[in-house]
C-alpha positions as YAML, in Angstrom:
chain: A
units: angstrom
residues:
- id: 1
  name: UNK
  ca: [0.03, 0.03, 0.05]
- id: 2
  name: UNK
  ca: [1.41, 3.42, -0.91]
- id: 3
  name: UNK
  ca: [1.97, 6.07, 1.65]
- id: 4
  name: UNK
  ca: [-0.72, 8.34, 0.43]
- id: 5
  name: UNK
  ca: [-3.30, 5.65, 0.35]
- id: 6
  name: UNK
  ca: [-2.42, 4.38, 3.64]
- id: 7
  name: UNK
  ca: [-2.68, 7.82, 5.11]
- id: 8
  name: UNK
  ca: [-6.15, 8.24, 3.41]
- id: 9
  name: UNK
  ca: [-7.37, 5.04, 4.90]
- id: 10
  name: UNK
  ca: [-6.04, 5.92, 8.39]
- id: 11
  name: UNK
  ca: [-7.88, 9.40, 8.20]
- id: 12
  name: UNK
  ca: [-11.07, 7.76, 6.96]
- id: 13
  name: UNK
  ca: [-11.06, 5.25, 9.70]
- id: 14
  name: UNK
  ca: [-10.52, 7.92, 12.38]
- id: 15
  name: UNK
  ca: [-13.36, 10.06, 10.93]
- id: 16
  name: UNK
  ca: [-15.78, 7.14, 10.87]
- id: 17
  name: UNK
  ca: [-15.14, 6.32, 14.51]
- id: 18
  name: UNK
  ca: [-15.73, 9.94, 15.68]
- id: 19
  name: UNK
  ca: [-19.56, 9.76, 15.63]
- id: 20
  name: UNK
  ca: [-19.50, 6.46, 17.38]
- id: 21
  name: UNK
  ca: [-17.32, 7.88, 20.20]
- id: 22
  name: UNK
  ca: [-19.60, 10.86, 20.53]
- id: 23
  name: UNK
  ca: [-22.70, 8.72, 20.68]
- id: 24
  name: UNK
  ca: [-21.26, 6.49, 23.30]
- id: 25
  name: UNK
  ca: [-20.22, 9.45, 25.47]
- id: 26
  name: UNK
  ca: [-23.63, 11.16, 25.06]
- id: 27
  name: UNK
  ca: [-25.44, 7.93, 25.92]
- id: 28
  name: UNK
  ca: [-23.36, 7.13, 29.02]
- id: 29
  name: UNK
  ca: [-23.80, 10.74, 30.33]
- id: 30
  name: UNK
  ca: [-27.66, 10.55, 29.79]
- id: 31
  name: UNK
  ca: [-27.88, 7.30, 31.64]
- id: 32
  name: UNK
  ca: [-25.62, 8.31, 34.54]
- id: 33
  name: UNK
  ca: [-27.42, 11.61, 35.08]
- id: 34
  name: UNK
  ca: [-30.62, 9.70, 35.53]
- id: 35
  name: UNK
  ca: [-29.13, 6.83, 37.66]
- id: 36
  name: UNK
  ca: [-27.69, 9.22, 40.27]
- id: 37
  name: UNK
  ca: [-29.98, 10.23, 43.24]
- id: 38
  name: UNK
  ca: [-31.85, 13.39, 43.13]
- id: 39
  name: UNK
  ca: [-34.63, 14.99, 41.21]
- id: 40
  name: UNK
  ca: [-34.33, 18.25, 39.08]
- id: 41
  name: UNK
  ca: [-37.99, 19.03, 39.86]
- id: 42
  name: UNK
  ca: [-37.22, 19.06, 43.60]
- id: 43
  name: UNK
  ca: [-34.28, 21.21, 43.03]
- id: 44
  name: UNK
  ca: [-36.36, 23.82, 41.04]
- id: 45
  name: UNK
  ca: [-39.54, 23.78, 43.09]
- id: 46
  name: UNK
  ca: [-38.29, 22.41, 46.51]
- id: 47
  name: UNK
  ca: [-39.33, 19.17, 48.22]
- id: 48
  name: UNK
  ca: [-42.47, 20.74, 49.77]
- id: 49
  name: UNK
  ca: [-44.03, 21.78, 46.50]
- id: 50
  name: UNK
  ca: [-47.60, 20.42, 45.68]
- id: 51
  name: UNK
  ca: [-47.66, 17.18, 43.72]
- id: 52
  name: UNK
  ca: [-49.67, 18.69, 41.01]
- id: 53
  name: UNK
  ca: [-47.09, 21.47, 40.47]
- id: 54
  name: UNK
  ca: [-44.37, 18.80, 40.28]
- id: 55
  name: UNK
  ca: [-46.25, 16.68, 37.81]
- id: 56
  name: UNK
  ca: [-46.96, 19.71, 35.57]
- id: 57
  name: UNK
  ca: [-43.32, 20.73, 35.66]
- id: 58
  name: UNK
  ca: [-42.13, 17.23, 34.98]
- id: 59
  name: UNK
  ca: [-44.34, 17.17, 31.98]
- id: 60
  name: UNK
  ca: [-43.05, 20.53, 30.77]
- id: 61
  name: UNK
  ca: [-39.40, 19.39, 31.15]
- id: 62
  name: UNK
  ca: [-40.02, 16.20, 29.34]
- id: 63
  name: UNK
  ca: [-39.10, 14.00, 32.27]
- id: 64
  name: UNK
  ca: [-42.66, 12.29, 32.65]
- id: 65
  name: UNK
  ca: [-42.13, 9.72, 30.11]
- id: 66
  name: UNK
  ca: [-40.16, 6.42, 30.11]
- id: 67
  name: UNK
  ca: [-36.43, 6.39, 30.10]
- id: 68
  name: UNK
  ca: [-36.39, 4.94, 26.59]
- id: 69
  name: UNK
  ca: [-38.68, 7.82, 25.38]
- id: 70
  name: UNK
  ca: [-36.67, 10.49, 27.06]
- id: 71
  name: UNK
  ca: [-33.55, 9.11, 25.48]
- id: 72
  name: UNK
  ca: [-35.09, 9.00, 21.96]
- id: 73
  name: UNK
  ca: [-36.50, 12.54, 22.36]
- id: 74
  name: UNK
  ca: [-33.15, 13.94, 23.50]
- id: 75
  name: UNK
  ca: [-31.17, 12.21, 20.78]
- id: 76
  name: UNK
  ca: [-33.63, 13.46, 18.21]
- id: 77
  name: UNK
  ca: [-33.15, 17.06, 19.41]
- id: 78
  name: UNK
  ca: [-29.30, 16.56, 19.62]
- id: 79
  name: UNK
  ca: [-29.18, 15.45, 15.95]
- id: 80
  name: UNK
  ca: [-31.10, 18.55, 14.97]
- id: 81
  name: UNK
  ca: [-28.49, 20.75, 16.63]
- id: 82
  name: UNK
  ca: [-30.62, 21.45, 19.71]
- id: 83
  name: UNK
  ca: [-28.79, 21.10, 23.01]
- id: 84
  name: UNK
  ca: [-31.79, 21.76, 25.08]
- id: 85
  name: UNK
  ca: [-32.83, 24.51, 27.39]
- id: 86
  name: UNK
  ca: [-31.45, 25.11, 30.96]
- id: 87
  name: UNK
  ca: [-33.73, 24.30, 33.79]
- id: 88
  name: UNK
  ca: [-32.21, 26.81, 36.22]
- id: 89
  name: UNK
  ca: [-31.16, 29.84, 33.95]
- id: 90
  name: UNK
  ca: [-34.52, 31.16, 33.27]
- id: 91
  name: UNK
  ca: [-35.13, 29.26, 30.06]
- id: 92
  name: UNK
  ca: [-31.74, 30.16, 28.50]
- id: 93
  name: UNK
  ca: [-30.68, 27.76, 25.79]
- id: 94
  name: UNK
  ca: [-27.66, 25.51, 26.48]
- id: 95
  name: UNK
  ca: [-26.04, 26.66, 23.31]
- id: 96
  name: UNK
  ca: [-26.07, 30.38, 24.64]
- id: 97
  name: UNK
  ca: [-24.66, 29.28, 27.93]
- id: 98
  name: UNK
  ca: [-21.75, 27.75, 26.02]
- id: 99
  name: UNK
  ca: [-21.32, 30.78, 23.91]
- id: 100
  name: UNK
  ca: [-21.29, 33.01, 26.99]
- id: 101
  name: UNK
  ca: [-18.95, 31.02, 29.17]
- id: 102
  name: UNK
  ca: [-16.64, 29.08, 26.98]
- id: 103
  name: UNK
  ca: [-14.41, 32.03, 25.93]
- id: 104
  name: UNK
  ca: [-13.32, 32.38, 29.62]
- id: 105
  name: UNK
  ca: [-12.33, 28.61, 29.72]
- id: 106
  name: UNK
  ca: [-10.52, 29.03, 26.19]
- id: 107
  name: UNK
  ca: [-8.53, 31.95, 27.50]
- id: 108
  name: UNK
  ca: [-7.53, 30.23, 30.62]
- id: 109
  name: UNK
  ca: [-6.53, 27.12, 28.79]
- id: 110
  name: UNK
  ca: [-4.49, 28.76, 26.05]
- id: 111
  name: UNK
  ca: [-2.33, 30.79, 28.46]
- id: 112
  name: UNK
  ca: [-1.94, 27.93, 30.88]
- id: 113
  name: UNK
  ca: [-0.82, 25.58, 28.15]
- id: 114
  name: UNK
  ca: [1.71, 28.16, 26.91]
- id: 115
  name: UNK
  ca: [3.14, 28.55, 30.33]
- id: 116
  name: UNK
  ca: [3.22, 24.71, 30.90]
- id: 117
  name: UNK
  ca: [4.84, 23.93, 27.52]
- id: 118
  name: UNK
  ca: [7.50, 26.69, 27.96]
- id: 119
  name: UNK
  ca: [8.38, 25.80, 31.34]
- id: 120
  name: UNK
  ca: [8.32, 21.98, 30.61]
- id: 121
  name: UNK
  ca: [10.55, 22.62, 27.55]
- id: 122
  name: UNK
  ca: [13.10, 24.68, 29.49]
- id: 123
  name: UNK
  ca: [13.43, 22.32, 32.52]
- id: 124
  name: UNK
  ca: [13.24, 19.11, 30.48]
- id: 125
  name: UNK
  ca: [15.99, 20.40, 28.04]
- id: 126
  name: UNK
  ca: [18.30, 21.41, 30.85]
- id: 127
  name: UNK
  ca: [17.87, 18.09, 32.61]
- id: 128
  name: UNK
  ca: [18.38, 15.84, 29.51]
- id: 129
  name: UNK
  ca: [21.43, 17.81, 28.23]
- id: 130
  name: UNK
  ca: [23.12, 17.54, 31.59]
- id: 131
  name: UNK
  ca: [22.73, 13.98, 32.71]
- id: 132
  name: UNK
  ca: [23.64, 12.82, 36.17]
- id: 133
  name: UNK
  ca: [24.12, 16.40, 37.44]
- id: 134
  name: UNK
  ca: [22.21, 18.58, 39.96]
- id: 135
  name: UNK
  ca: [20.37, 19.86, 37.00]
- id: 136
  name: UNK
  ca: [19.10, 16.48, 36.13]
- id: 137
  name: UNK
  ca: [18.14, 15.76, 39.73]
- id: 138
  name: UNK
  ca: [16.30, 19.01, 39.89]
- id: 139
  name: UNK
  ca: [14.49, 18.33, 36.71]
- id: 140
  name: UNK
  ca: [13.21, 14.89, 37.89]
- id: 141
  name: UNK
  ca: [12.01, 16.46, 41.29]
- id: 142
  name: UNK
  ca: [10.33, 19.21, 39.33]
- id: 143
  name: UNK
  ca: [8.48, 16.78, 37.23]
- id: 144
  name: UNK
  ca: [7.38, 14.51, 40.06]
- id: 145
  name: UNK
  ca: [6.35, 17.40, 42.42]
- id: 146
  name: UNK
  ca: [4.32, 19.33, 39.85]
- id: 147
  name: UNK
  ca: [2.63, 16.24, 38.56]
- id: 148
  name: UNK
  ca: [1.61, 15.07, 42.03]
- id: 149
  name: UNK
  ca: [0.32, 18.26, 43.62]
- id: 150
  name: UNK
  ca: [-3.46, 18.37, 43.75]
- id: 151
  name: UNK
  ca: [-4.88, 21.43, 41.65]
- id: 152
  name: UNK
  ca: [-7.38, 22.61, 44.26]
- id: 153
  name: UNK
  ca: [-4.74, 22.43, 47.16]
- id: 154
  name: UNK
  ca: [-1.99, 24.32, 45.06]
- id: 155
  name: UNK
  ca: [-4.61, 26.85, 43.96]
- id: 156
  name: UNK
  ca: [-5.75, 27.59, 47.56]
- id: 157
  name: UNK
  ca: [-2.18, 27.85, 48.75]
- id: 158
  name: UNK
  ca: [-1.09, 30.24, 45.90]
- id: 159
  name: UNK
  ca: [-4.27, 32.39, 46.49]
- id: 160
  name: UNK
  ca: [-3.46, 32.69, 50.14]
- id: 161
  name: UNK
  ca: [0.07, 33.75, 49.47]
- id: 162
  name: UNK
  ca: [-0.19, 35.99, 46.52]
- id: 163
  name: UNK
  ca: [-3.90, 37.29, 46.85]
- id: 164
  name: UNK
  ca: [-4.56, 37.34, 50.46]
- id: 165
  name: UNK
  ca: [-1.31, 37.79, 52.38]
- id: 166
  name: UNK
  ca: [0.87, 39.69, 49.69]
- id: 167
  name: UNK
  ca: [-2.14, 41.19, 47.89]
- id: 168
  name: UNK
  ca: [-0.11, 41.23, 44.64]
- id: 169
  name: UNK
  ca: [-2.74, 39.52, 42.41]
- id: 170
  name: UNK
  ca: [-6.51, 39.52, 42.28]
- id: 171
  name: UNK
  ca: [-8.89, 36.48, 42.23]
- id: 172
  name: UNK
  ca: [-12.37, 35.47, 41.67]
- id: 173
  name: UNK
  ca: [-13.04, 37.18, 38.34]
- id: 174
  name: UNK
  ca: [-11.75, 37.86, 34.73]
- id: 175
  name: UNK
  ca: [-12.10, 41.61, 34.93]
- id: 176
  name: UNK
  ca: [-12.65, 44.27, 37.61]
- id: 177
  name: UNK
  ca: [-16.33, 44.89, 38.49]
- id: 178
  name: UNK
  ca: [-15.74, 48.62, 38.38]
- id: 179
  name: UNK
  ca: [-14.43, 48.58, 34.77]
- id: 180
  name: UNK
  ca: [-16.01, 47.79, 31.37]
- id: 181
  name: UNK
  ca: [-14.46, 44.85, 29.64]
- id: 182
  name: UNK
  ca: [-13.70, 45.21, 25.87]
- id: 183
  name: UNK
  ca: [-16.35, 44.69, 23.29]
- id: 184
  name: UNK
  ca: [-16.88, 41.03, 22.49]
- id: 185
  name: UNK
  ca: [-15.21, 39.91, 19.19]
- id: 186
  name: UNK
  ca: [-13.73, 36.58, 20.11]
- id: 187
  name: UNK
  ca: [-14.84, 36.60, 23.64]
- id: 188
  name: UNK
  ca: [-11.16, 36.48, 24.86]
- id: 189
  name: UNK
  ca: [-10.50, 39.69, 26.67]
- id: 190
  name: UNK
  ca: [-6.81, 39.86, 25.92]
- id: 191
  name: UNK
  ca: [-7.39, 39.08, 22.22]
- id: 192
  name: UNK
  ca: [-10.27, 41.58, 21.85]
- id: 193
  name: UNK
  ca: [-8.30, 44.31, 23.61]
- id: 194
  name: UNK
  ca: [-5.50, 43.91, 21.19]
- id: 195
  name: UNK
  ca: [-7.79, 43.91, 18.26]
- id: 196
  name: UNK
  ca: [-9.53, 47.07, 19.51]
- id: 197
  name: UNK
  ca: [-6.12, 48.72, 20.41]
- id: 198
  name: UNK
  ca: [-7.27, 48.96, 24.14]
- id: 199
  name: UNK
  ca: [-3.79, 48.49, 25.77]
- id: 200
  name: UNK
  ca: [-5.08, 49.26, 29.24]
- id: 201
  name: UNK
  ca: [-7.63, 46.66, 29.07]
- id: 202
  name: UNK
  ca: [-5.13, 44.20, 27.69]
- id: 203
  name: UNK
  ca: [-2.83, 44.76, 30.70]
- id: 204
  name: UNK
  ca: [-5.86, 44.43, 33.06]
- id: 205
  name: UNK
  ca: [-7.04, 41.23, 31.60]
- id: 206
  name: UNK
  ca: [-3.58, 39.78, 31.58]
- id: 207
  name: UNK
  ca: [-3.19, 40.83, 35.19]
- id: 208
  name: UNK
  ca: [-6.34, 38.92, 36.22]
- id: 209
  name: UNK
  ca: [-5.01, 35.97, 34.26]
- id: 210
  name: UNK
  ca: [-1.62, 35.56, 36.06]
- id: 211
  name: UNK
  ca: [-2.55, 33.67, 39.10]
- id: 212
  name: UNK
  ca: [-4.94, 31.00, 37.66]
- id: 213
  name: UNK
  ca: [-2.88, 30.43, 34.53]
- id: 214
  name: UNK
  ca: [0.50, 30.22, 36.46]
- id: 215
  name: UNK
  ca: [-1.06, 27.70, 38.84]
- id: 216
  name: UNK
  ca: [-2.49, 25.56, 36.20]
- id: 217
  name: UNK
  ca: [0.54, 25.97, 33.89]
- id: 218
  name: UNK
  ca: [3.05, 24.94, 36.66]
- id: 219
  name: UNK
  ca: [1.01, 21.90, 37.61]
- id: 220
  name: UNK
  ca: [0.78, 20.71, 33.91]
- id: 221
  name: UNK
  ca: [4.45, 21.66, 33.22]
- id: 222
  name: UNK
  ca: [5.61, 18.39, 34.95]
- id: 223
  name: UNK
  ca: [3.99, 16.31, 32.13]
- id: 224
  name: UNK
  ca: [5.94, 18.17, 29.28]
- id: 225
  name: UNK
  ca: [9.12, 18.09, 31.37]
- id: 226
  name: UNK
  ca: [9.10, 14.30, 31.86]
- id: 227
  name: UNK
  ca: [8.27, 13.46, 28.22]
- id: 228
  name: UNK
  ca: [10.80, 16.00, 26.84]
- id: 229
  name: UNK
  ca: [13.56, 14.92, 29.09]
- id: 230
  name: UNK
  ca: [13.00, 11.08, 28.34]
- id: 231
  name: UNK
  ca: [12.80, 11.63, 24.48]
- id: 232
  name: UNK
  ca: [15.50, 14.14, 24.35]
- id: 233
  name: UNK
  ca: [17.96, 11.91, 26.25]
- id: 234
  name: UNK
  ca: [17.31, 9.06, 23.91]
- id: 235
  name: UNK
  ca: [17.73, 11.32, 20.97]
- id: 236
  name: UNK
  ca: [21.00, 12.59, 22.19]
- id: 237
  name: UNK
  ca: [22.27, 9.09, 22.20]
- id: 238
  name: UNK
  ca: [21.43, 8.48, 18.50]
- id: 239
  name: UNK
  ca: [24.07, 7.71, 15.87]
- id: 240
  name: UNK
  ca: [23.43, 10.93, 13.88]
- id: 241
  name: UNK
  ca: [23.96, 13.03, 17.01]
- id: 242
  name: UNK
  ca: [27.39, 11.32, 17.64]
- id: 243
  name: UNK
  ca: [28.21, 11.90, 14.08]
- id: 244
  name: UNK
  ca: [27.31, 15.72, 14.38]
- id: 245
  name: UNK
  ca: [29.54, 15.75, 17.52]
- id: 246
  name: UNK
  ca: [32.38, 14.10, 15.64]
- id: 247
  name: UNK
  ca: [32.21, 16.82, 12.77]
- id: 248
  name: UNK
  ca: [32.81, 19.46, 15.57]
- id: 249
  name: UNK
  ca: [29.27, 21.01, 15.69]
- id: 250
  name: UNK
  ca: [28.81, 22.93, 18.97]
- id: 251
  name: UNK
  ca: [26.73, 20.93, 21.63]
- id: 252
  name: UNK
  ca: [24.00, 23.77, 21.92]
- id: 253
  name: UNK
  ca: [23.57, 23.78, 18.04]
- id: 254
  name: UNK
  ca: [23.19, 19.88, 18.26]
- id: 255
  name: UNK
  ca: [20.70, 20.20, 20.92]
- id: 256
  name: UNK
  ca: [18.38, 22.89, 19.55]
- id: 257
  name: UNK
  ca: [18.71, 22.26, 15.76]
- id: 258
  name: UNK
  ca: [19.03, 18.44, 15.53]
- id: 259
  name: UNK
  ca: [18.08, 16.54, 18.60]
- id: 260
  name: UNK
  ca: [15.14, 18.65, 20.01]
- id: 261
  name: UNK
  ca: [13.26, 18.52, 16.75]
- id: 262
  name: UNK
  ca: [13.07, 14.76, 16.67]
- id: 263
  name: UNK
  ca: [12.44, 14.51, 20.34]
- id: 264
  name: UNK
  ca: [9.42, 16.86, 20.01]
- id: 265
  name: UNK
  ca: [7.44, 14.40, 17.72]
- id: 266
  name: UNK
  ca: [5.84, 12.53, 20.80]
- id: 267
  name: UNK
  ca: [5.27, 15.79, 22.55]
- id: 268
  name: UNK
  ca: [2.82, 16.91, 19.68]
- id: 269
  name: UNK
  ca: [0.43, 14.20, 20.88]
- id: 270
  name: UNK
  ca: [0.66, 15.34, 24.53]
- id: 271
  name: UNK
  ca: [0.30, 18.86, 23.58]
- id: 272
  name: UNK
  ca: [-2.91, 18.45, 21.56]
- id: 273
  name: UNK
  ca: [-4.52, 16.19, 24.15]
- id: 274
  name: UNK
  ca: [-3.62, 18.53, 26.96]
- id: 275
  name: UNK
  ca: [-5.19, 21.37, 25.14]
- id: 276
  name: UNK
  ca: [-8.28, 19.40, 24.39]
- id: 277
  name: UNK
  ca: [-8.47, 18.52, 28.27]
- id: 278
  name: UNK
  ca: [-8.11, 22.07, 29.17]
- id: 279
  name: UNK
  ca: [-10.65, 23.46, 26.69]
- id: 280
  name: UNK
  ca: [-12.76, 20.58, 28.12]
- id: 281
  name: UNK
  ca: [-12.71, 22.43, 31.28]
- id: 282
  name: UNK
  ca: [-10.09, 22.71, 34.07]
- id: 283
  name: UNK
  ca: [-12.95, 22.11, 36.48]
- id: 284
  name: UNK
  ca: [-11.06, 22.13, 39.78]
- id: 285
  name: UNK
  ca: [-8.97, 25.21, 38.85]
- id: 286
  name: UNK
  ca: [-12.11, 27.15, 37.71]
- id: 287
  name: UNK
  ca: [-13.98, 26.30, 40.87]
- id: 288
  name: UNK
  ca: [-10.98, 26.99, 43.14]
- id: 289
  name: UNK
  ca: [-10.31, 30.44, 41.61]
- id: 290
  name: UNK
  ca: [-14.10, 31.15, 41.00]
- id: 291
  name: UNK
  ca: [-13.22, 31.54, 37.34]
- id: 292
  name: UNK
  ca: [-16.39, 32.37, 35.30]
- id: 293
  name: UNK
  ca: [-15.76, 29.65, 32.73]
- id: 294
  name: UNK
  ca: [-17.78, 26.83, 31.19]
- id: 295
  name: UNK
  ca: [-16.37, 24.29, 33.55]
- id: 296
  name: UNK
  ca: [-17.50, 26.26, 36.60]
- id: 297
  name: UNK
  ca: [-20.95, 26.61, 34.98]
- id: 298
  name: UNK
  ca: [-20.95, 22.79, 34.65]
- id: 299
  name: UNK
  ca: [-20.18, 22.37, 38.29]
- id: 300
  name: UNK
  ca: [-23.14, 24.63, 39.09]
- id: 301
  name: UNK
  ca: [-25.47, 22.70, 36.71]
- id: 302
  name: UNK
  ca: [-24.39, 19.38, 38.44]
- id: 303
  name: UNK
  ca: [-25.22, 20.73, 41.77]
- id: 304
  name: UNK
  ca: [-28.81, 21.79, 40.71]
- id: 305
  name: UNK
  ca: [-29.56, 18.72, 38.71]
- id: 306
  name: UNK
  ca: [-29.81, 20.67, 35.52]
- id: 307
  name: UNK
  ca: [-29.86, 17.74, 33.12]
- id: 308
  name: UNK
  ca: [-30.00, 19.69, 29.81]
- id: 309
  name: UNK
  ca: [-27.10, 21.99, 30.71]
- id: 310
  name: UNK
  ca: [-24.99, 19.07, 32.03]
- id: 311
  name: UNK
  ca: [-25.58, 16.99, 28.94]
- id: 312
  name: UNK
  ca: [-25.09, 19.93, 26.51]
- id: 313
  name: UNK
  ca: [-21.68, 21.04, 28.14]
- id: 314
  name: UNK
  ca: [-20.40, 17.45, 28.35]
- id: 315
  name: UNK
  ca: [-21.39, 16.75, 24.65]
- id: 316
  name: UNK
  ca: [-19.56, 20.06, 23.72]
- id: 317
  name: UNK
  ca: [-16.49, 19.06, 25.70]
- id: 318
  name: UNK
  ca: [-16.56, 15.68, 24.17]
- id: 319
  name: UNK
  ca: [-16.67, 16.97, 20.69]
- id: 320
  name: UNK
  ca: [-13.56, 19.10, 21.38]
- id: 321
  name: UNK
  ca: [-11.58, 16.16, 22.70]
- id: 322
  name: UNK
  ca: [-12.80, 13.83, 19.88]
- id: 323
  name: UNK
  ca: [-11.86, 16.43, 17.17]
- id: 324
  name: UNK
  ca: [-8.55, 17.35, 18.76]
- id: 325
  name: UNK
  ca: [-7.74, 13.52, 19.02]
- id: 326
  name: UNK
  ca: [-8.48, 13.04, 15.28]
- id: 327
  name: UNK
  ca: [-6.33, 16.06, 14.39]
- id: 328
  name: UNK
  ca: [-3.43, 14.91, 16.52]
- id: 329
  name: UNK
  ca: [-3.65, 11.40, 15.13]
- id: 330
  name: UNK
  ca: [-3.66, 12.55, 11.44]
- id: 331
  name: UNK
  ca: [-0.68, 15.03, 12.18]
- id: 332
  name: UNK
  ca: [1.30, 12.29, 13.94]
- id: 333
  name: UNK
  ca: [0.48, 9.81, 11.01]
- id: 334
  name: UNK
  ca: [1.65, 12.46, 8.61]
- id: 335
  name: UNK
  ca: [5.10, 13.05, 10.43]
- id: 336
  name: UNK
  ca: [5.52, 9.39, 11.30]
- id: 337
  name: UNK
  ca: [4.46, 6.94, 8.58]
- id: 338
  name: UNK
  ca: [4.79, 4.05, 11.07]
- id: 339
  name: UNK
  ca: [1.54, 4.89, 12.61]
- id: 340
  name: UNK
  ca: [-0.53, 4.39, 9.64]
- id: 341
  name: UNK
  ca: [0.11, 0.70, 9.43]
...
């Protein structure tokens, strides 16, 4: 089989599996929500509401029929592009909730990923290029500690230090309540500020991003440090690296221009999947920092048994992860032909 044909077959297979994965995730979420204790009608009206009022609301929300009927109705609406209507947000559609809250999650994810990748690349490269030294030991400890720290605990500690004790950084919102955020173009305050030429708003938005992004970026950097260190160390022992050293090429040039490029191939997969997971909602980080993102809104919907909102947000997150996985698989197969077979 030719390389082009094998790549086409691989891409087609991944694309055909995507709807199956989304259907499986959607079905599991639908069933789990209805298997857990609690009733959304009681969450809305209270446990002491009249039985007639509860029955009328249950009929209005589409919760009075059998489980199978509810599932078919939900899937039918979903195939038509209707994610449903929130039970607790005064009739607001789930699609509008995603539109309003997702930019905050995306902004948090992108800056956190940039910090995580940059820090992991720096520490991993220093550790791999200086084996069996204090730099190597420090890199190992850095990777283990940052990977093992719980996000909620690290977030609370850093808030206590930098926001409460030192009062260097703010918390609990994306923008000051006394100021007007930039007009929405992309929904990302820093990007919109730059597009509108509002440098003061850009600095303010960045200032409010520092604490949550640095916290999440620091905790994720251990993942990149470990994989970069391992792959770079293996690459530095390859024959073509030894040949480059024999030709008198400087060690730093070998590291950055030759070894690092090949060592980064496995990192592409981790980078893409980490971004998908972050866009899917850094739930603990958003809740810990009271960040007004989509993951925090999902947490509130779960607490109030808001079935349509939970299902719609989870389906949206699942679609992001599936699409990102397909893109990363195709990119990896294009770079490394061995993956196609």
